[in-house]
C-alpha positions, 0 to 999 in steps of 0.5 A: 388485367395483369398477372403479378408475382405472389409475395415471397413468404416471410419465414421469420416465425419458423427461425429459432431465435434466441429468446431472453428477458435479460436486458442488454442495457445493464442499469448496474446503479439501479440493480446492484442495491436490490441484489445486495439486499437479496444477499443480506436476506440470504445471509450469504457470508454465513451460508458460505461459511457453513458450505465450506465448513471443514474445507481447506482454509484460505485467510486474507487478513484485512489491513485495518483502515483508519475510521476517518472520512469517506473512502477514496479511490485507493480504498476502493481498489484495495478492497475490491482486489481483496474481495476478488481474491477471497471470492476466487479462493472460495470458487476453488472450493476453499473456506475463505473467510474475510474479516474487515478491520479498522484502526480506531486509535491514534492521531487521525481521530484525535486530530478531528476531535481536537479540530471541533474543539479548536473551532469552539476555542476549547483546549483539549488538555482542559477536557477530562481524559475519559470525556475525550476518549469517549468523543474519539470512540464516537467519532470512530464509530461513526466513520466505521458505520459509514465506510462499512456501507460504502465498502458493502456497496462495492460488493466486498463480501465479508463479516460486516456483522462482526468486523475487528476493531482495535478499539473493541475491548477484547482487541485492546485486551490483546494489544496490551497483552502483547506489549506485556509479553515484550516487557516479560521477556526483557524486550522493552526499555525506556530511554531518551533518544532523538525521534521524529516529533511533531510540535503541532501534534505534540507527539512522536511520529513513526516513520510510516507517519511521515511524508517528505516534501521539497522546501527552502530552508535557512542555511548558515555558517557559524564560527566556533573559537578554538581554545584548546588544540594539544596536537596543533597549538597553532589552531588556538585562537582560530575558528572552526566553521560549521554549516547547518540547515537547522539554525535552531539546533545552535542553541543546544550545540554541545560539540563539533565533529570532524572526519579523521581522514579529511584534509583541513586547512587554516585560512584567513578571510582578513578578520580571523583565521578559519578552519575548514575542509580543503575540498569545501573552500570553494562552496564556502566562499560562494555562501559567504560572498552571496550572503554578506551583509552591508558594512561587512568586510571579509575577503574570500578564501581562495581555494588551494592549488596543487602547489599548496599556495592559496593565491591572492586574498588569503592572508598570514596570521598578522593580516599580511597578504601572502597567499600561504596556507597558515596550517594543513592537517588531518582531522585526526590532528583535532583530537583533544581540541576544544572550542567555545560556543558563540554565546559563551558569555551567557555562561552556564551551559553555554560557557562549557568547552565544546569538544572536537569528536571523530565522526565517521559520518562527516564527509566533504559532500557539502558544508565545511567538513565540520559538523556541530553536534546536538544530541537532542536533535540528531541520530548521529549526534546522539550516538556520538555524544553518548560515546563521550558522556554527552547527554541531551539537555531537553532544551526544546519542549513538545510545542517547539519552544525553548524552555522558559529557563534556557538562557538563550531564547528561553520561551521563544519559538517555535523552531519550525517557524520559518520567520524564527529561523530565518537569516534575519530572525532572532537566532541569526541576529544574535549570532551576527552580533557576536561576530560568529555568523559568517554566511546566512541565506534563506535559499537551501532547497531540500527534501524534509520530513512532514507529518502526513496529517498536519502537513507541518514540519517535524523535528528530531527531539530527544524525549523519554520514549518506550522502545523495543530493541532490534539488536538485543538478543531475544529469549525464546517466546512463550509460543516457542518455548519457555520465556525467561520470566523477568524483564531487564528494563533500563532505568528511567529518568525521575519523573520529578526532575523539572529538566530530566537527566538523559535516560539510559539508552537501553543497551544492556547485556541480556541474559538470553542467548537467542537471535536479535529481533532484527535477525529473526525478522530478516529470516522471516522475510526470507521465508515469506513469498513476496508478490511481486518478488522485488518487494522482498528487497524493499522490506529487506533493506528497510528492516536492515537499517531501521532504528529501535522501534519507538512504541510510545506516544504522548497522546490520549486516545489509544491503548496506554502502556500499562506499566508500573515503573519503580520510583527507586530503581526506574525499572518496570514491574514485571510480575506475571500476576500483575500483568494478568490482572491488567489484561483482564481489566482491559478485557472487561472495561477496555483500555479505559480501565488504565484511566480509572482509580484502580491501579492499586487493585491491579498491583495487588497486595504485594505492591504499594501504588506510592512506590510506582510511576503509572506510565501515561504514554500510549502505544503507537498505533502501528503497534496496535495494528501489528497486533491484529493477527493476534485478536483476529486470525488467531482469536478466530481460527486458533493459536498459532494460525497465520494468515495466507495473505496480507495485501495492501499498498506498497507504502505498507512495507514500512507500515503494517507489513513491518509492524505485523512482522516485528510484533509477531517475530518478537512474540512468536519467532516467525512472521504472521503471514505466509505470503504478501501482495503489494499494489500500486497507487491509483492516479488520475488519467494523466498519471498524476497523484490525485489531490483536491487542489489539482481538482483531479480526484476521481471519487469512487462513490460517484462511479458507483452511483453513475455506472455501478460497482461491477464497472469499477471492479472490472477496472481494478481486475483489468489493471496491472495493480502491482504497479501504479494505475491510472483511472479516468473517463477514457480508462473507465470507458475502456472497462465499460466496453469490456464489461458490455461485450462480456455482458452481451455474451451472457445475454446471447448464451441465455437466449440461445439456451432457452428451454434447454434440458438434459434430454437434449444433451449430447455426449462429447464422443458424438459431437462435431469437431468444432464443438470438441475444439471449443471444449478443448479451448475452454479446458486450456483457458480453464487451466490458465484461469486457475493458475492466474487466480492461484498466483493473484494475477487478475489482470491476466485472469480478466483478459483471458476471460474477456478475450475467450468470450470475445474472440473464441466465442463471439467472433468465432464459435457463435458466428459460425453456429448461429446458422445451426441454432437458428435454422436446424431442427430442434432434434438435429444432432449438430444443434443439440451438440452446440446447445450442450456446449453452450450450456457447459460454457455457460456454467463455466463462464458465469463462475469464472466471472463471479469473483470479478463481476459479483453483481452481474454474475448473480443477475445472470445465474438468476436469469436462468436458474431463478431462486429465492435461496440460491446464489452464483457465489455458492458455486465452485470451480466448474468440472469440464467434460473430459476430452481424449486426444483433442490436441490434434483437433486443437492443432487442426482447428488452429489452422482453420481459424487462421485460414478463416482469418485470410478468407475474411480479409480477402472478402472485404475489399469485394464487400467495400466495392459492393461486389458482395453484400455479405460473406454468404454471397462469396465463393472462395478457394483455399490452398488447404482443404482441412475439412470437406467442402461443406464443412469449410463453407459453414466454418467460413460462412461462405457459399462454396469452397474449393481447392486452389493455389491461394485464397481467392474470392468471386461472387457466387451464382448460387441462389439464396434460401429464403429462410436461412439466407444461405446461397446453395446449389439446390435453391433454383430461385432466391426465396425458395428453400434449401433442402434442410430448411424445407424439411424443417419447415415441413415438420414444424 
């Protein structure tokens, strides 16, 4: 019989390992709905309002979302970012309400209701307006409910029980009330100007409702015969050449424009004499040669050389080939000249002479240097023709068709139909028959405006519209002083005229002497904080160059322009008593009140309804949304209150930011916001715009269903959202990895703090240096986090938080102190100090994480402090222990950490060679003994540290403790206990 050694004792039951039920696997998709249900039962939003009552208020005013369809990634990114900001402001102790809002009027909803009609082969115009409006309201209500649930699922906290809707009666009353403020102060006129018009949707469009796409158009060169030229009689009988990419405007031409300083030449093509800008002869030749039709005989115009000779191919007046220029002169020589329309034989409108007018917008960048003028269909055309008494003729109707009584192409169209305007279409065919068409080709590539809803091309079309002037002097607003009390509107065209005369453009001499709306708005922009700062330049340039605000739309679903226009004078009625009755009617019955038979009651006894036109246009939805600060911010928090922050995508510089700015500046003389933050757009993983046709749409609802909302929130907070951001599988994997590491940090702390209470707490002054250093680092991070939150830099905020958790805690502090946590006696000061700091860290980190990871932070908090009525979101910014003169500790431990990195790198080759299996088996020398040898060995997690000239590593000869696994000199045999462990076990 032989003796066998006794088996080594298993000391695992004596080690104090972390204990927690908090799972490593998140399972967010399943857990988050239960957390949402708990919050709903708690009434967490209302409870927060009660708790923060009387505190400094922070108002992030939500931009209204169209109630139309499921949310997409852009919506998710926007709402999550807003929620993170609101929660962070609440965390900093402020009362931070959040009222979500929806834009419920306008084309997006009308268009969807009309689609349902078209599917049933019904015409919207045959449906009673009250029925149509009711269907639009029902459609909006449906999608408000759907989107509300989707946003709540994202963890967005707000007043979901009472959001603002532009279709609520009180909102519609406020909107019409704001319109009437503009009317009462004379900041409203009706006039005929070319505006962007959608023939498909049959309404005017705002710039924000238009997107530009590259298209290929028909380009034509057309000859107009000169019939009079008092300053250059030799031009009579010659032809002025114009170039256009909108052939459909030729039937509405009324004049030609020249550049006064441009050099023009008269040359022959063998058939006739042609007048053209000298610099553009070459490009004209290229067009005419490439588009010549069979049977045409026309010589090219050879570009003039330095000597003034035109070269072979150019003919004299009699057809003799000589190379001489027939005439050269400046555009100013064309003053007083007239031409006749190619279709002059039709008589009437087409027989009138077409004057040559000087235009400073005429250039030699393209074309012929002569521009044909149609005041119905161009801003420059309209303004120039207006100066010379030439008015629009309204030849093109709302569907893009020529009026039935129009002499040329009457009843035909649509003008946006590609075949209709093509080189072989009816316009070009008729021009070719007269001999006026010199060139026509369907090959001109350029960018062109389209309706962002129907995706159809838009046109510029002069129609009677209501405008807010940008450059008329404004009176003091009622909120800044006494208003003028009477409007000074322009007269309107008689509503009974079958083809109305042009309406006045609204220019007038106002009796106020205030600044213009443009000047007030530019001053307000300068007084606003723009984030990022470059946004200020963008909106400034937009406001500097924008035209008068077109606020009318020819649709049914919206807030009507509730005005009565005197049939005799064309002026709108400006009576405060009538206006008050209108507002009250809207408050009681909504905007539908305008479509009921109660107009005489609104007018009262002083006016007869028969004397007034009831305006049928509705307001531009951008005017609606521009008023949201009135019926949301001011209505809830007091007149004059303005939002601390507006936050939307960068496209809103021309949309909501601007409409809100103009509305508030026009009625209050200031912006409705203190600061504006703009974010970029969400692109796919390759940086492409998401589209169904590309199949690259990333659905936020799918991500939530598979991974949970906190993963999406982590992604939003981690992006540099001031620019466009990418999202795809790889990007989400990165966010998920960052989330997993932070979750594991919380899991470790929960386990390490099991059973901790105040009796275990150690004063900062009694703590080891390492604990004081970590508190020092926490204080630095706390300051940086607060700065990041206050400046809305949550990319930096999230990076600070995750880097601190990963690098300062998990990879450093926790790594060093796990030996103390597991193996020191429960009453040991070092272990207690460590747990005290862990408690401080827990309270701080769970608060820091709460704005971003709202669900996980709640789960973590409830795991440690379970309660039926508590929430992590009731908490405020952590109050940290005060530290005295810890800059020295901080500097010292930064050096220790640098040295620790060098030691770890030196150990790694021995680990790969299997000389040592872990750092605990290593002895190292270091050039600087910043702590005593035992403390450094603990910090480096090695067996022994001695001074030396450099960092070196050897395998230790010390034996391994059977409980803590450290290699120490007092352990004589592997498996026996070191002095510390022996004492702990003995007193267990």
